[in-house]
C-alpha positions in Angstrom: 31.7 7.5 -9.2 27.8 7.9 -10.5 25.0 8.0 -7.9 23.9 4.6 -8.7 27.3 3.1 -7.9 27.7 4.7 -4.3 23.7 4.0 -3.6 24.8 0.3 -4.4 27.5 0.4 -2.0 25.9 1.6 0.6 22.7 -0.7 0.7 24.6 -3.5 2.1 24.9 -5.5 -1.1 28.0 -7.2 0.1 31.7 -6.7 -0.9 33.0 -7.4 -4.3 36.0 -9.6 -2.2 36.4 -13.1 -2.7 35.3 -15.1 0.3 39.0 -15.9 1.9 40.1 -12.2 1.4 39.0 -11.3 4.9 40.8 -14.1 6.2 44.1 -13.3 4.5 43.9 -9.7 5.2 43.6 -10.4 9.1 46.5 -12.7 8.8 48.8 -10.3 7.0 47.8 -7.5 9.5 48.9 -9.9 12.5 52.2 -10.8 10.8 53.0 -7.0 10.2 52.0 -6.3 13.7 54.3 -8.8 15.0 57.0 -7.8 12.9 56.7 -4.0 14.1 56.6 -5.1 17.7 60.0 -6.8 16.6 61.5 -3.5 15.8 60.6 -1.8 19.0 63.2 -1.0 21.5 61.6 -2.2 24.7 63.1 -0.7 28.1 65.0 -2.7 30.6 64.0 -3.0 34.2 66.0 -0.3 35.6 64.5 2.5 32.9 61.1 1.1 33.2 61.4 1.8 37.2 62.9 5.1 36.3 59.8 5.7 33.9 57.4 4.7 36.4 58.7 6.9 39.2 59.0 9.7 36.8 55.2 9.3 35.8 54.2 8.5 39.6 55.8 11.7 40.7 54.2 13.7 37.8 50.8 12.4 38.6 51.3 13.5 42.3 52.1 16.9 41.3 49.0 17.0 39.1 46.7 15.7 41.5 47.9 18.4 44.5 47.9 21.0 41.7 44.1 20.2 41.1 43.2 19.7 44.5 44.7 23.1 45.7 42.8 25.0 43.1 39.4 23.2 43.6 39.8 24.1 47.5 41.1 27.9 46.2 38.1 28.2 44.1 35.5 26.7 46.8 36.8 29.0 49.4 36.4 32.1 46.8 32.9 30.8 45.9 32.2 30.5 49.8 33.8 34.2 50.3 31.7 35.9 47.2 28.4 34.0 48.0 28.5 33.8 51.8 
């Protein structure tokens, strides 16, 4: 690609695609998204509840860990700097 071609593209001179191409591209994209969602194995109610409980327990553990470290470091700063 020469410099004149590159600069012509970046100047906002419009795309070289026909007028309806963007609409067809969006339609194709949406059809492909729907097709891919059809391939997904969705969890059942029991699995969803199990996964949700695991996430909630993990998040509670992480919150407790961060809070504990925060309190520990705060005590350390107060001890060092009085």
